[in-house]
C-alpha positions in Angstrom: 0.1 0.3 0.0 1.9 3.5 -0.7 2.4 6.2 1.7 -0.5 8.9 2.1 0.9 12.2 0.8 2.4 14.5 3.4 3.0 18.5 3.1 5.4 20.4 4.6 8.0 23.3 4.7 11.6 23.6 4.0 14.7 25.4 3.4 16.6 23.9 0.3 20.3 23.1 1.2 21.6 21.6 -2.0 20.4 20.4 -5.5 22.0 17.6 -7.3 20.9 17.4 -11.0 19.7 13.5 -11.5 19.2 12.2 -15.0 18.2 14.2 -17.7 15.5 17.0 -16.4 15.6 16.1 -12.7 16.6 17.1 -9.3 17.4 15.8 -5.9 16.8 18.4 -3.2 18.2 17.9 0.3 16.1 20.1 2.6 16.1 21.3 6.4 12.2 20.9 7.5 11.1 21.7 10.9 9.0 18.3 11.6 11.4 15.7 9.9 14.9 17.6 9.6 16.8 16.7 6.6 14.6 15.4 4.0 15.5 14.5 0.2 13.3 14.5 -2.4 13.6 13.8 -6.2 11.7 16.3 -8.3 10.6 15.0 -11.8 11.4 17.5 -14.7 12.7 20.0 -12.3 15.0 21.5 -15.0 12.9 21.6 -17.8 11.6 24.7 -19.0 8.6 23.7 -19.5 7.6 23.1 -15.8 9.0 26.2 -14.7 10.6 24.8 -11.4 14.2 25.8 -12.0 14.4 28.7 -9.4 12.5 26.5 -6.8 15.2 23.8 -7.0 18.3 26.7 -5.7 19.8 26.2 -2.4 18.8 28.8 -0.2 15.3 29.0 -1.6 12.3 28.1 1.1 9.3 26.2 0.0 6.5 24.5 0.6 6.2 20.7 -0.5 4.2 17.8 -1.1 5.5 14.6 -1.1 5.1 10.8 -0.9 7.7 8.5 0.9 9.1 5.7 -0.6 11.2 3.0 0.3 14.6 4.5 0.2 15.8 7.8 2.3 14.7 9.7 -1.1 10.5 10.8 -1.4 8.7 11.5 -4.4 7.9 15.4 -4.8 4.5 15.7 -6.1 4.1 19.9 -5.4 6.6 22.4 -4.4 5.7 26.0 -4.3 8.0 28.9 -3.4 7.4 30.8 0.1 10.7 32.8 0.1 14.0 33.1 -2.2 15.8 35.8 0.1 16.7 38.1 -2.8 18.2 40.6 -0.4 20.8 37.8 0.4 21.1 37.0 -3.6 23.0 40.5 -3.8 25.2 40.7 -2.2 28.4 38.8 -1.9 29.2 38.9 2.0 25.8 37.8 2.6 25.4 35.1 0.3 28.6 33.7 1.5 27.4 33.6 5.1 23.7 32.1 4.3 25.7 29.7 2.3 27.9 28.6 5.3 24.7 28.5 7.7 23.5 26.1 5.2 26.5 23.9 4.4 26.8 23.9 8.8 23.3 22.0 8.9 23.8 20.2 6.4 27.0 18.7 7.9 25.8 18.4 11.3 21.9 17.2 10.4 20.6 13.3 9.9 18.3 12.4 7.8 14.8 12.1 9.6 15.9 13.5 12.8 14.0 16.7 13.8 15.4 19.5 14.8 12.6 22.1 15.5 14.2 24.8 17.4 17.3 24.7 15.1 15.0 25.1 12.1 13.2 28.0 13.5 16.8 29.6 14.3 17.5 29.1 11.1 14.8 30.7 9.5 15.1 33.6 12.0 19.0 34.1 11.0 18.2 34.1 6.9 15.2 36.8 7.8 17.2 38.7 9.5 20.8 38.4 7.8 20.0 41.2 5.3 19.7 43.9 8.1 23.1 42.5 9.1 26.4 45.0 9.3 28.4 41.8 10.5 26.9 38.3 8.8 29.9 36.8 9.5 28.5 37.1 13.3 25.6 36.0 12.9 27.2 32.7 11.5 29.4 32.4 14.5 26.0 32.9 16.5 24.4 30.1 14.7 27.4 27.7 14.9 27.8 28.4 18.5 23.7 27.8 18.6 24.3 24.1 16.7 27.0 22.8 19.0 24.6 23.8 22.0 21.9 21.8 20.3 24.1 18.9 19.6 25.4 18.8 23.2 28.8 19.5 22.4 29.3 22.8 24.2 27.6 23.6 27.9 26.2 27.5 29.0 26.6 28.3 31.2 30.2 27.4 31.8 30.8 26.5 35.4 34.2 26.4 37.5 35.0 22.8 37.9 36.4 23.3 40.8 33.7 25.4 43.4 30.7 25.2 40.7 30.2 28.5 40.1 28.7 30.3 36.4 31.4 31.6 34.9 30.0 34.8 33.2 32.9 37.2 32.0 35.6 35.4 32.3 36.7 31.4 32.2 40.2 29.4 31.8 39.4 26.2 29.5 41.3 23.3 29.0 40.2 19.9 28.0 36.5 20.7 27.6 36.9 22.1 31.9 36.5 25.3 32.7 37.7 27.4 36.4 37.1 30.7 37.7 40.0 32.8 38.6 40.9 31.8 41.7 41.0 28.2 40.7 42.4 28.2 37.7 45.1 25.6 36.9 48.7 26.5 36.9 
């Protein structure tokens, strides 16, 4: 029995040309995490889907799960193309860095709703940022925290006090000024 159709929205992280007229899209979605879709005829000029299959595009998609990890795409609609980011090289590079960090850190089928909301928020605000690289650094720190690799706030390994202003860190341990190692 075929799987029912599902609908979600996501940000295109990667688009790989497949056969003559198709694309395999990698989307980051709120409910499913990383989702791979086969979009048939997307490279055909008649269908007019070429602009929707570009990285850094937020789309709405109706899809159907198949046997493997690649789902079949039945409808694709544009939500946001982030034109302000595409017009400035620094912002475009920063946005692509966000997409790459997301692609490399998330697993297929592992939902990360808070990370998706954060990514959308940063992409929407990046066109107003004076230093887009600062937003990328903020996102990467949040990503590390989301994955459990960084714990905030830091606490002193000896006394247990929170370290707000300064910390001495070595081998994933932190100390306050009075308990720092020699």
